[in-house]
C-alpha positions as a printed Julia matrix, in Angstrom:
319×3 Matrix{Float64}:
   0.03    0.04   0.14
   1.14    3.44  -1.01
  -0.39    5.65   1.83
  -0.62    9.33   2.64
   2.09   10.69   5.06
  -0.86   11.97   6.81
  -3.52    9.53   7.7
  -6.98    9.59   9.42
  -7.78    8.17  12.58
 -11.67    7.56  13.29
 -11.55    7.0   16.95
 -13.07   10.54  17.14
 -16.08    9.42  15.48
 -16.74    6.94  18.4
 -17.15   10.09  20.77
 -14.12    8.97  22.57
 -12.79   12.46  23.14
 -16.13   14.64  23.05
 -19.58   13.82  21.87
 -20.14   13.92  18.29
 -23.02   14.18  15.88
 -23.09   12.0   12.7
 -23.31   15.09  10.35
 -20.0    16.5   11.32
 -18.32   13.17  11.6
 -19.44   12.22   7.76
 -17.88   15.85   6.73
 -14.67   15.04   8.65
 -14.11   12.07   6.73
 -14.98   13.52   3.44
 -12.75   16.44   3.93
  -9.97   14.14   4.79
 -10.42   12.15   1.63
 -10.93   15.56  -0.28
  -7.55   16.83   1.0
  -5.46   13.8   -0.09
  -5.6    11.51   2.71
  -5.86    7.93   1.43
  -5.58    5.76   4.66
  -8.05    5.61   7.45
  -7.59    3.73  10.89
 -10.54    2.44  13.25
 -11.19   -0.4   15.73
 -14.32   -1.84  17.16
 -12.91   -0.71  20.58
 -13.58    3.01  19.74
 -16.46    4.01  21.27
 -17.58    0.51  21.65
 -18.38   -0.25  17.99
 -19.73    3.31  17.57
 -16.8     4.7   15.67
 -16.79    1.76  12.86
 -20.61    2.21  12.67
 -20.45    5.81  12.05
 -17.53    5.54   9.8
 -19.36    2.91   7.68
 -22.2     5.29   6.97
 -19.8     8.0    6.23
 -18.03    5.57   3.63
 -21.34    4.78   1.76
 -20.79    8.0   -0.52
 -17.2     7.43  -1.0
 -15.7     5.51  -3.8
 -13.75    2.17  -2.39
 -10.78    3.0   -4.36
 -10.31    6.27  -2.72
  -9.07    4.93   0.51
  -7.31    2.07   2.33
  -9.08    0.95   5.5
  -7.54   -0.48   8.66
  -9.4    -1.9   11.61
  -8.42   -4.04  14.55
  -9.32   -7.27  16.45
  -8.54   -7.96  20.1
  -9.78   -5.04  22.2
 -13.28   -4.53  22.48
 -15.97   -3.02  24.94
 -19.06   -3.56  26.28
 -21.48   -1.6   28.89
 -18.75    0.95  29.15
 -15.95   -1.68  30.22
 -13.05   -2.71  28.55
 -12.78   -6.3   27.29
 -10.09   -8.21  25.53
 -10.04  -11.7   23.43
  -7.15  -12.57  21.12
  -8.26  -16.18  20.39
  -8.54  -17.3   16.99
 -12.27  -17.77  17.13
 -12.89  -14.24  18.35
 -10.7   -12.49  16.2
 -11.96  -14.23  13.11
 -15.47  -13.25  14.13
 -14.51   -9.89  14.6
 -13.18   -9.32  11.18
 -16.44  -10.28   9.56
 -18.55   -8.12  12.32
 -16.17   -5.23  11.5
 -16.87   -5.33   7.73
 -20.74   -5.65   8.53
 -20.53   -2.4   10.56
 -18.17   -0.84   7.88
 -20.14   -1.97   4.95
 -17.44   -3.36   2.89
 -16.35   -6.82   1.8
 -12.43   -6.36   2.32
 -10.27   -4.81   5.1
  -6.82   -3.55   3.61
  -5.22   -4.05   6.67
  -6.15   -6.05   9.91
  -4.22   -5.13  13.12
  -3.74   -6.94  16.36
  -5.05   -4.36  18.8
  -2.59   -3.27  21.8
  -0.9    -6.52  22.24
   0.43   -5.6   25.51
  -2.99   -6.68  26.82
  -2.48   -9.94  25.92
   0.86  -10.12  27.59
  -1.08   -9.97  30.92
  -3.75  -12.55  29.92
  -3.23  -16.42  29.84
  -0.67  -17.56  27.01
   1.05  -14.0   27.28
   2.27  -12.52  24.17
   2.94  -16.04  22.67
  -0.64  -16.21  22.1
  -0.16  -13.47  19.44
   2.35  -15.33  17.72
   0.81  -18.85  17.92
  -2.93  -18.29  17.64
  -3.85  -14.39  16.73
  -1.51  -13.8   13.62
  -2.03  -17.42  12.16
  -5.94  -16.78  12.5
  -5.47  -13.4   10.58
  -3.22  -14.87   7.8
  -5.78  -17.53   7.1
  -8.28  -14.77   6.28
  -5.76  -12.98   4.12
  -5.05  -16.34   2.32
  -8.83  -16.18   1.83
  -8.55  -12.53   0.44
 -10.96  -11.22   3.26
  -7.86   -9.16   4.46
  -4.93   -7.71   2.46
  -2.22   -6.96   5.02
  -1.65   -7.99   8.57
   0.03   -5.87  11.44
  -0.01   -5.35  15.01
  -0.37   -2.13  17.11
   1.13   -1.3   20.6
   2.35    1.71  22.85
   5.35   -0.62  24.21
   7.84   -0.68  21.37
   9.56   -3.62  22.69
   6.6    -5.76  22.33
   6.07   -5.03  18.82
   9.79   -6.0   18.34
   9.56   -9.37  20.34
   6.28  -10.51  18.32
   7.94   -9.87  14.89
  11.01  -11.9   15.99
   9.14  -14.54  17.47
   6.5   -14.84  14.64
   9.43  -15.12  12.07
  10.76  -17.86  14.24
   7.65  -19.73  13.87
   7.37  -19.56  10.26
  10.77  -20.34   9.35
  13.93  -18.2    8.65
  13.19  -14.65   7.5
  14.64  -14.17   4.1
  12.95  -11.34   2.35
  10.65   -8.55   3.09
   8.31   -9.78   0.08
   4.99  -11.33   0.85
   5.07  -13.0   -2.67
   3.83  -16.8   -2.86
   1.95  -16.41   0.49
   4.91  -15.75   2.78
   3.89  -14.7    6.31
   5.3   -11.92   8.31
   3.96   -9.13  10.24
   3.79   -6.64   7.46
   3.19   -3.43   9.47
   3.11   -1.71  12.94
   1.22    1.1   14.59
   2.78    2.71  17.57
   1.6     5.94  19.26
   3.18    8.79  21.14
   6.67    7.74  20.07
   7.36   10.14  17.49
   6.35   13.19  18.95
   8.15   16.52  20.11
   8.34   14.95  23.5
   9.11   11.53  22.86
  11.24   10.19  19.74
  11.72    6.78  21.12
  10.4     5.24  17.75
  13.81    6.39  16.29
  15.74    3.6   18.02
  13.68    0.92  16.32
  13.38    2.17  12.67
  16.52    0.16  11.6
  14.71   -3.14  12.87
  11.6    -2.45  11.23
  13.13   -1.8    8.06
  15.49   -4.68   8.03
  12.45   -6.92   8.67
  10.38   -5.3    5.98
   7.95   -3.83   8.29
   5.9    -0.57   7.33
   5.75    1.88  10.2
   2.92    4.04  11.12
   3.09    6.68  13.95
  -0.04    8.15  15.7
  -1.0    10.6   18.19
   1.31   13.61  17.13
  -0.17   15.6   19.86
   0.62   12.81  22.33
  -2.94   12.41  23.57
  -3.12   16.02  24.21
  -0.03   16.64  25.8
   1.15   18.91  23.03
  -2.02   21.27  22.91
  -3.3    24.55  24.19
  -6.06   22.82  25.56
  -3.96   20.45  27.71
  -4.48   17.04  28.83
  -7.66   15.42  29.41
  -8.36   14.25  33.03
  -7.51   10.51  32.22
  -4.3    11.22  30.51
  -1.86    8.74  32.26
   1.43   11.06  31.73
   3.13   11.67  35.17
   2.61   15.31  36.49
   6.29   16.71  35.57
   5.79   15.65  31.98
   2.4    17.39  31.85
   3.81   20.61  33.58
   6.89   21.11  30.87
   4.32   20.43  27.82
   2.38   23.0   29.36
   5.19   25.39  29.55
   6.2    24.49  25.72
   2.77   25.27  24.61
   2.81   28.56  25.98
   6.22   29.34  24.7
   4.98   28.53  20.97
   1.72   30.53  21.67
   3.88   33.44  22.57
   5.65   32.86  19.36
   2.33   32.91  17.58
   2.83   29.37  16.32
   0.57   26.91  17.8
   2.15   24.02  19.38
  -0.42   21.71  17.72
   0.9    23.06  14.55
   4.37   22.44  15.13
   3.47   18.97  16.54
   1.93   17.61  13.53
   4.54   19.17  11.39
   7.25   17.46  13.21
   5.78   14.09  13.42
   5.35   13.67   9.76
   8.68   14.99   9.0
  10.52   11.85   9.02
  10.63   10.27   5.66
  11.14    6.65   7.31
   7.68    6.59   8.8
   5.18    5.77   6.13
   2.24    7.71   7.74
   1.26    9.55  10.96
  -2.45    9.23  12.3
  -4.29   11.94  13.65
  -7.94   11.67  14.88
 -10.66   14.33  14.69
 -14.52   14.62  14.01
 -14.1    18.38  13.25
 -13.8    19.43   9.59
 -12.0    22.46  10.36
  -9.49   20.72  12.39
  -8.88   18.04   9.59
  -8.51   20.72   6.89
  -6.02   22.56   9.01
  -3.92   19.32  10.0
  -3.78   18.69   6.12
  -2.41   22.3    5.53
   0.0    22.08   8.43
   1.24   18.65   7.44
   2.28   19.97   4.04
   4.41   22.81   5.44
   8.18   22.26   7.09
   8.24   22.91  10.9
  10.28   25.78  12.21
  13.19   23.79  13.25
  14.32   26.52  15.66
  11.4    26.35  17.49
  11.23   22.48  17.43
  14.62   22.76  19.38
  13.43   25.33  21.78
  10.34   23.12  22.64
  12.76   20.25  22.92
  14.79   22.3   25.57
  11.85   23.09  27.62
  10.87   19.64  27.68
  14.69   18.77  28.9
  14.79   15.81  31.08
  11.23   14.65  30.55
  11.97   13.66  26.78
  11.06   10.01  26.21
   9.18    9.89  29.66
   6.45    7.41  28.92
   3.81    5.41  30.51
   1.87    2.48  30.62
  -1.23    1.88  28.16
  -4.78    2.26  29.39
């Protein structure tokens, strides 16, 4: 897949960050496509199936050849509670359920969602290697899905699963997937190529050597890099939140919103295929597209990094 350097994350359509309405959500999706974005990411977990349902309605009037679509398996929700199930049967059923909600008959990229949660379940991450991924590759062999990937906040988990899956299917010889070769084809990692945390850089060589496509997400670091500030649920430690607030104020004083700088920085690395952002506001979508097509103020980037200082690469557990 040749995907746009900026991609549309549909989590906002599930009212994950604020209450949204369908008309505005439809317009946000249309604005993304019209602005040159050709990759859309969603999950049954976002809004507990709402995001997929709303996105499916939005896509009815958009030609299928205008976008690649990614959704996920393994992480769900019901009655406001998180649930996880990475078993072969559940993830297989999940793919067909997602296609029904989305109104499509083919998923371009299917991802195992937030694999670190399986690490705490019976079978650990080895279950992703032995059961989850093989089930998804059976669907790829049938033409139901086009490509298979994994997502997580923790970079070490992504690396471990890639290595172990390659061992399970035989020696890795080539990044090609021709002739039915099975390998993890992409990773989606979030909050690790941002102004406050560029840890993804340390793994680029590994992913490239193993023929794995790289998708970055959350250029605003889940709200840390914004004038509005973090939501109450944000898991970042207080010292990191405080320096990011100072960085946002510094950018504002310079007349250069930190959101603009954050988006421009996150899309600036040519080794990263695409960066995902999410918004159900058409104006925000349009603005992010404009920003992503401009070079960042590199002097200001350095000033922001200096302000963040020893809080660079400070991370947190997934939630």
